[in-house]
LUMDRENKE-899884 format. One record per residue (C-alpha): residue in three letters; x, y, z. Coordinates in steps of 0.05 Angstrom, whole numbers, m for minus. Layout:
! residues N
residu / east / north / up
Ala / X / Y / Z;
...
***
This chain:
! residues 435
residu / east / north / up
Met / m1101 / m155 / 553;
Gly / m1147 / m184 / 509;
Thr / m1217 / m206 / 517;
Phe / m1270 / m250 / 487;
Thr / m1344 / m236 / 491;
Ile / m1387 / m299 / 483;
Glu / m1462 / m309 / 471;
Gly / m1472 / m377 / 493;
Gly / m1529 / m424 / 477;
His / m1528 / m430 / 403;
Ser / m1523 / m489 / 364;
Leu / m1463 / m496 / 315;
His / m1458 / m533 / 248;
Gly / m1411 / m542 / 188;
Ser / m1340 / m566 / 184;
Ile / m1278 / m546 / 214;
Thr / m1204 / m563 / 196;
Pro / m1151 / m568 / 253;
Gln / m1088 / m532 / 249;
Gly / m1022 / m556 / 249;
Ala / m994 / m588 / 313;
Lys / m971 / m541 / 364;
Asn / m926 / m588 / 398;
Glu / m900 / m619 / 337;
Ala / m884 / m546 / 308;
Leu / m835 / m532 / 374;
Gln / m800 / m598 / 361;
Ile / m793 / m594 / 283;
Leu / m771 / m517 / 285;
Cys / m711 / m530 / 331;
Ala / m688 / m591 / 284;
Val / m673 / m541 / 225;
Leu / m608 / m520 / 265;
Leu / m579 / m585 / 256;
Thr / m564 / m575 / 183;
Pro / m537 / m519 / 140;
Glu / m583 / m533 / 87;
Lys / m649 / m512 / 67;
Val / m713 / m543 / 105;
Thr / m783 / m532 / 86;
Ile / m838 / m544 / 135;
Asn / m912 / m543 / 118;
Asn / m976 / m537 / 160;
Ile / m945 / m490 / 210;
Pro / m997 / m461 / 257;
Asp / m1000 / m388 / 263;
Ile / m1001 / m382 / 337;
Val / m963 / m340 / 389;
Asp / m918 / m396 / 413;
Val / m891 / m419 / 349;
Asn / m884 / m346 / 316;
Lys / m842 / m332 / 384;
Leu / m800 / m390 / 365;
Ile / m794 / m373 / 292;
Ala / m771 / m302 / 312;
Leu / m719 / m336 / 361;
Leu / m689 / m374 / 302;
Glu / m691 / m312 / 256;
Asp / m650 / m276 / 315;
Leu / m600 / m334 / 322;
Gly / m586 / m316 / 241;
Val / m628 / m369 / 215;
Lys / m648 / m349 / 139;
Ile / m728 / m359 / 137;
Gln / m771 / m348 / 79;
Lys / m852 / m351 / 79;
Lys / m875 / m391 / 19;
Gly / m947 / m391 / 38;
Lys / m1000 / m398 / 93;
Gly / m962 / m446 / 139;
Ser / m907 / m460 / 98;
Tyr / m840 / m434 / 110;
Thr / m763 / m445 / 88;
Phe / m707 / m447 / 138;
Met / m634 / m447 / 124;
Ala / m585 / m451 / 182;
Asn / m516 / m439 / 144;
Asp / m495 / m376 / 179;
Val / m523 / m383 / 259;
Asn / m501 / m324 / 304;
Leu / m475 / m365 / 370;
Asp / m464 / m296 / 402;
Tyr / m538 / m284 / 406;
Leu / m543 / m341 / 458;
Leu / m503 / m299 / 506;
Ser / m535 / m236 / 495;
Asp / m586 / m198 / 544;
Gln / m637 / m201 / 495;
Phe / m636 / m279 / 486;
Lys / m644 / m284 / 561;
Val / m709 / m243 / 556;
Asp / m739 / m278 / 489;
Gly / m718 / m345 / 511;
Arg / m750 / m341 / 577;
Gly / m817 / m325 / 546;
Leu / m829 / m394 / 514;
Arg / m823 / m461 / 546;
Gly / m808 / m497 / 474;
Ser / m737 / m453 / 473;
Ile / m707 / m510 / 510;
Met / m709 / m553 / 455;
Leu / m657 / m509 / 417;
Val / m604 / m536 / 468;
Gly / m601 / m608 / 438;
Pro / m591 / m580 / 363;
Leu / m536 / m530 / 380;
Leu / m504 / m574 / 422;
Ala / m500 / m626 / 372;
Arg / m479 / m585 / 317;
Phe / m440 / m527 / 349;
Gly / m411 / m555 / 411;
Lys / m452 / m510 / 461;
Gly / m521 / m493 / 480;
Tyr / m552 / m444 / 529;
Ile / m626 / m422 / 552;
Pro / m652 / m382 / 605;
Lys / m702 / m417 / 651;
Pro / m758 / m423 / 601;
Gly / m832 / m400 / 619;
Gly / m901 / m425 / 594;
Asp / m965 / m448 / 627;
Lys / m964 / m442 / 702;
Ile / m997 / m518 / 713;
Gly / m946 / m537 / 760;
Arg / m876 / m567 / 763;
Arg / m839 / m577 / 696;
Arg / m768 / m597 / 710;
Leu / m716 / m594 / 660;
Asp / m669 / m656 / 691;
Thr / m687 / m706 / 638;
His / m661 / m659 / 584;
Phe / m597 / m645 / 619;
Glu / m579 / m711 / 649;
Gly / m584 / m738 / 576;
Phe / m537 / m687 / 548;
Ile / m490 / m704 / 609;
Lys / m493 / m775 / 591;
Leu / m471 / m758 / 521;
Gly / m407 / m724 / 546;
Ala / m432 / m652 / 555;
Lys / m408 / m605 / 613;
Phe / m466 / m574 / 652;
Arg / m465 / m505 / 682;
Tyr / m523 / m463 / 713;
Asn / m519 / m392 / 733;
Arg / m567 / m388 / 795;
Glu / m572 / m311 / 797;
Glu / m595 / m310 / 723;
His / m626 / m377 / 722;
Phe / m585 / m390 / 658;
Tyr / m569 / m461 / 636;
Gly / m510 / m484 / 592;
Val / m481 / m545 / 561;
Glu / m416 / m556 / 521;
Ala / m382 / m614 / 491;
Glu / m323 / m616 / 436;
Lys / m353 / m677 / 411;
Leu / m418 / m719 / 439;
Lys / m406 / m794 / 447;
Gly / m465 / m845 / 442;
Thr / m484 / m883 / 504;
Tyr / m539 / m922 / 540;
Met / m587 / m882 / 584;
Leu / m652 / m898 / 616;
Leu / m697 / m838 / 620;
Asp / m725 / m824 / 689;
Glu / m790 / m802 / 657;
Ala / m817 / m811 / 589;
Ser / m812 / m736 / 568;
Val / m838 / m716 / 506;
Thr / m791 / m653 / 497;
Gly / m738 / m685 / 535;
Thr / m734 / m744 / 490;
Ala / m739 / m696 / 424;
Asn / m683 / m656 / 456;
Ile / m632 / m718 / 468;
Val / m649 / m750 / 400;
Met / m632 / m683 / 363;
Ala / m564 / m684 / 405;
Ala / m553 / m755 / 393;
Val / m556 / m759 / 315;
Leu / m490 / m723 / 306;
Ala / m455 / m758 / 364;
Glu / m402 / m808 / 354;
Gly / m424 / m880 / 364;
Thr / m491 / m905 / 383;
Thr / m538 / m879 / 433;
Thr / m592 / m923 / 461;
Ile / m648 / m886 / 498;
Tyr / m696 / m932 / 539;
Asn / m766 / m903 / 568;
Ala / m765 / m858 / 508;
Ala / m829 / m820 / 498;
Cys / m864 / m845 / 432;
Glu / m920 / m796 / 420;
Pro / m934 / m787 / 342;
Tyr / m909 / m719 / 343;
Leu / m837 / m753 / 370;
Gln / m844 / m802 / 312;
Gln / m853 / m746 / 266;
Leu / m789 / m714 / 290;
Cys / m749 / m779 / 285;
Lys / m777 / m796 / 217;
Met / m756 / m719 / 192;
Leu / m684 / m733 / 220;
Asn / m679 / m798 / 182;
Arg / m696 / m764 / 116;
Met / m642 / m716 / 133;
Gly / m597 / m774 / 139;
Ala / m597 / m792 / 206;
Lys / m602 / m864 / 226;
Ile / m658 / m874 / 281;
Ser / m691 / m946 / 295;
Gly / m742 / m964 / 348;
Ile / m787 / m909 / 318;
Gly / m865 / m914 / 353;
Ser / m826 / m953 / 415;
Asn / m803 / m930 / 480;
Leu / m730 / m962 / 459;
Leu / m696 / m914 / 408;
Thr / m631 / m937 / 376;
Ile / m588 / m881 / 343;
Glu / m530 / m885 / 304;
Gly / m489 / m820 / 298;
Val / m472 / m790 / 229;
Asp / m425 / m735 / 210;
Ser / m475 / m686 / 185;
Leu / m550 / m678 / 159;
Lys / m579 / m652 / 98;
Gly / m640 / m614 / 85;
Thr / m716 / m642 / 76;
Thr / m784 / m624 / 65;
His / m837 / m643 / 122;
Thr / m906 / m633 / 132;
Met / m938 / m635 / 207;
Leu / m994 / m674 / 229;
Pro / m1059 / m638 / 250;
Asp / m1063 / m621 / 322;
Met / m1096 / m672 / 363;
Ile / m1111 / m627 / 423;
Glu / m1151 / m582 / 374;
Ile / m1190 / m647 / 347;
Gly / m1206 / m664 / 423;
Ser / m1229 / m592 / 434;
Trp / m1276 / m594 / 370;
Ile / m1307 / m661 / 396;
Gly / m1315 / m633 / 466;
Leu / m1347 / m566 / 436;
Ala / m1395 / m604 / 388;
Ala / m1426 / m645 / 451;
Met / m1430 / m594 / 497;
Thr / m1463 / m545 / 447;
Lys / m1508 / m606 / 423;
Ser / m1484 / m586 / 350;
Glu / m1470 / m630 / 284;
Leu / m1397 / m615 / 262;
Thr / m1350 / m647 / 218;
Ile / m1273 / m644 / 235;
Lys / m1232 / m650 / 176;
Asp / m1172 / m690 / 159;
Val / m1157 / m709 / 232;
Ser / m1105 / m765 / 210;
Trp / m1145 / m820 / 246;
Glu / m1083 / m869 / 258;
Asn / m1050 / m819 / 300;
Leu / m1106 / m797 / 348;
Gly / m1092 / m859 / 401;
Gln / m1140 / m862 / 454;
Ile / m1176 / m797 / 445;
Pro / m1243 / m827 / 407;
Thr / m1242 / m879 / 462;
Ala / m1239 / m829 / 519;
Phe / m1296 / m787 / 488;
His / m1333 / m854 / 473;
Lys / m1334 / m868 / 546;
Leu / m1371 / m805 / 564;
Gly / m1426 / m827 / 515;
Ile / m1409 / m783 / 457;
Thr / m1420 / m810 / 387;
Leu / m1362 / m805 / 338;
Glu / m1368 / m826 / 262;
Arg / m1310 / m842 / 222;
Arg / m1322 / m815 / 147;
Glu / m1255 / m828 / 113;
Asp / m1201 / m781 / 148;
Asp / m1258 / m740 / 175;
Ile / m1292 / m743 / 247;
His / m1371 / m728 / 246;
Ile / m1401 / m713 / 308;
Pro / m1478 / m715 / 304;
Ala / m1524 / m672 / 345;
His / m1527 / m702 / 417;
Thr / m1599 / m675 / 424;
Glu / m1616 / m726 / 479;
Gly / m1546 / m711 / 515;
Tyr / m1491 / m764 / 527;
Lys / m1487 / m816 / 585;
Ile / m1420 / m835 / 615;
His / m1400 / m905 / 611;
Asn / m1387 / m939 / 684;
Tyr / m1340 / m995 / 690;
Ile / m1368 / m1066 / 681;
Asp / m1373 / m1077 / 759;
Gly / m1417 / m1016 / 758;
Ser / m1360 / m969 / 791;
Ile / m1343 / m896 / 769;
Leu / m1309 / m882 / 708;
Thr / m1234 / m859 / 715;
Ile / m1209 / m819 / 658;
Ala / m1128 / m809 / 670;
Asp / m1075 / m784 / 627;
Ala / m1014 / m830 / 613;
Pro / m953 / m831 / 563;
Trp / m970 / m852 / 496;
Pro / m1008 / m890 / 473;
Gly / m1046 / m866 / 535;
Leu / m1088 / m806 / 538;
Thr / m1049 / m743 / 529;
Pro / m1051 / m699 / 591;
Asp / m1069 / m635 / 555;
Leu / m1142 / m661 / 539;
Leu / m1158 / m676 / 607;
Ser / m1184 / m602 / 619;
Ile / m1231 / m608 / 559;
Ile / m1256 / m680 / 580;
Leu / m1268 / m652 / 650;
Val / m1316 / m594 / 623;
Val / m1349 / m638 / 573;
Ala / m1369 / m680 / 633;
Thr / m1405 / m625 / 668;
Gln / m1466 / m639 / 624;
Ala / m1461 / m710 / 614;
Lys / m1511 / m758 / 651;
Gly / m1470 / m794 / 704;
Glu / m1408 / m781 / 742;
Val / m1328 / m789 / 732;
Leu / m1264 / m783 / 764;
Ile / m1213 / m738 / 727;
His / m1143 / m761 / 743;
Gln / m1088 / m710 / 725;
Lys / m1020 / m747 / 739;
Met / m973 / m701 / 707;
Phe / m986 / m627 / 729;
Glu / m1012 / m613 / 802;
Ser / m1036 / m544 / 783;
Arg / m1076 / m561 / 718;
Leu / m1140 / m571 / 753;
Phe / m1148 / m509 / 796;
Phe / m1191 / m478 / 736;
Val / m1250 / m512 / 758;
Asp / m1268 / m457 / 810;
Lys / m1293 / m419 / 749;
Leu / m1337 / m477 / 726;
Ile / m1368 / m484 / 795;
Asp / m1381 / m412 / 793;
Met / m1416 / m430 / 724;
Gly / m1457 / m478 / 763;
Ala / m1420 / m538 / 747;
Lys / m1424 / m597 / 802;
Ile / m1346 / m615 / 808;
Ile / m1311 / m638 / 872;
Leu / m1235 / m625 / 873;
Cys / m1208 / m682 / 914;
Asp / m1133 / m655 / 915;
Pro / m1090 / m621 / 863;
His / m1092 / m684 / 815;
Arg / m1165 / m705 / 820;
Ala / m1231 / m679 / 808;
Thr / m1302 / m713 / 809;
Val / m1356 / m688 / 762;
Ile / m1427 / m696 / 772;
Gly / m1460 / m685 / 708;
His / m1526 / m644 / 698;
Asp / m1553 / m682 / 638;
Phe / m1570 / m619 / 607;
Lys / m1621 / m611 / 659;
Ser / m1591 / m546 / 677;
Thr / m1542 / m504 / 638;
Leu / m1481 / m469 / 656;
Lys / m1492 / m398 / 672;
Ser / m1454 / m342 / 640;
Thr / m1397 / m307 / 676;
Val / m1331 / m265 / 676;
Met / m1269 / m305 / 678;
Thr / m1194 / m303 / 664;
Ser / m1153 / m354 / 622;
Pro / m1100 / m385 / 669;
Asp / m1066 / m425 / 612;
Ile / m1081 / m451 / 540;
Arg / m1117 / m518 / 554;
Ala / m1158 / m486 / 610;
Gly / m1168 / m427 / 569;
Ile / m1205 / m469 / 510;
Ser / m1241 / m509 / 562;
Leu / m1273 / m444 / 593;
Leu / m1287 / m422 / 524;
Ile / m1325 / m484 / 512;
Ala / m1364 / m477 / 571;
Ala / m1385 / m405 / 553;
Leu / m1407 / m426 / 489;
Ser / m1458 / m475 / 520;
Ala / m1474 / m434 / 575;
Lys / m1536 / m388 / 582;
Gly / m1525 / m312 / 570;
Thr / m1462 / m278 / 553;
Ser / m1392 / m292 / 585;
Thr / m1327 / m258 / 586;
Ile / m1266 / m286 / 585;
His / m1203 / m244 / 599;
Asn / m1126 / m263 / 583;
Ile / m1143 / m294 / 518;
Glu / m1067 / m292 / 503;
Gln / m1066 / m353 / 533;
Ile / m1115 / m385 / 484;
Asp / m1076 / m349 / 426;
Arg / m1012 / m387 / 442;
Gly / m1044 / m454 / 424;
Tyr / m1101 / m439 / 379;
Glu / m1100 / m406 / 310;
Ser / m1151 / m352 / 296;
Ile / m1197 / m382 / 337;
Asp / m1252 / m329 / 346;
Thr / m1255 / m323 / 268;
Arg / m1257 / m404 / 259;
Leu / m1312 / m409 / 309;
Arg / m1353 / m350 / 276;
Ala / m1348 / m392 / 208;
Ile / m1394 / m447 / 242;
Gly / m1440 / m409 / 280;
Ala / m1414 / m387 / 343;
His / m1427 / m317 / 373;
Ile / m1363 / m292 / 394;
Thr / m1324 / m225 / 397;
Arg / m1250 / m207 / 407;
Val / m1246 / m136 / 443;
***
């Protein structure tokens, strides 16, 4: 189990470029299975979860060539479907939440898709019903082996239909879209997710020959086609990492520039940090954060009541950023209620921040009230363990702002979502060592 040792209390400076988007990569990489032709993907982040998925594709028989940093070609012209029923796949597929999105493309192109119950962060219930209910509506037969926790769907030919999703699941929508592009007839998906990464997937599929309309809305119409061709795709920067660097700059009173952020795809993220009193300057496609030497003050509502920051489906605030916003609020002037609606275990890491001296009241599994210190007292160093990706980066931000030397164990969780994070942080002045 890896460990970070962090000497906090140092101001950072310079610029940092966000990696390619993790959540987009997991969708886009699965889509290469939809065509036997070559697909080139650029700006792929070099992180544990993405590398696991690339290894899974290779074990499936996809021919993969690395062209350069973050750039690969994929050719799925000789897929080994027997691997899906192997004991090795039951182990490999279980270790990655994103592996569920292999099912849609496999079902669409080969008439069958299997997956063991996938793992991922322990942040609460993450049901798969939306995925499989969508496949069933397209005409697939579902089966589940309870002893091995092994899911399967099969169909001779998928048929387009109307469906109203029970939740605007991003991965569920992506999976159903990838299945529907090769279905016979027209599929209409209402209450579809419309996050930028889902939009990126739909645009890529259209370049491959799919016929998807309504991109960017919650009503997608997909006219099925017989086959798809190859394409080239470049992934967006990771909006969660961009939010992480904004929070880091504010907490450490540092002047930082975040390069090439794709402003038009950030949605509510700049607004959420503005509500915490953090100044963001737009410089072309960069974000410049000046040093908040006087701190930052949380904005109350017009009637003076306490601010609430909550997650919501796009264009609302992504739930992946709430852990970071919570830790940034611990040094703000004022109070804020953080409402994590989607996952009931994601806020449980606040006990570690309380140990560091933060003033946080965990109201229930979904809500926490934060009373900011206004930098009148700093967080103190401690020893902690990262429970998941987003809590891990939040604890790292806390440690970099804290007085003294902190230790974070289980940093493999952070590596799952952040590329070479210690090297990149050292480049802007952080005192961090990987043990």
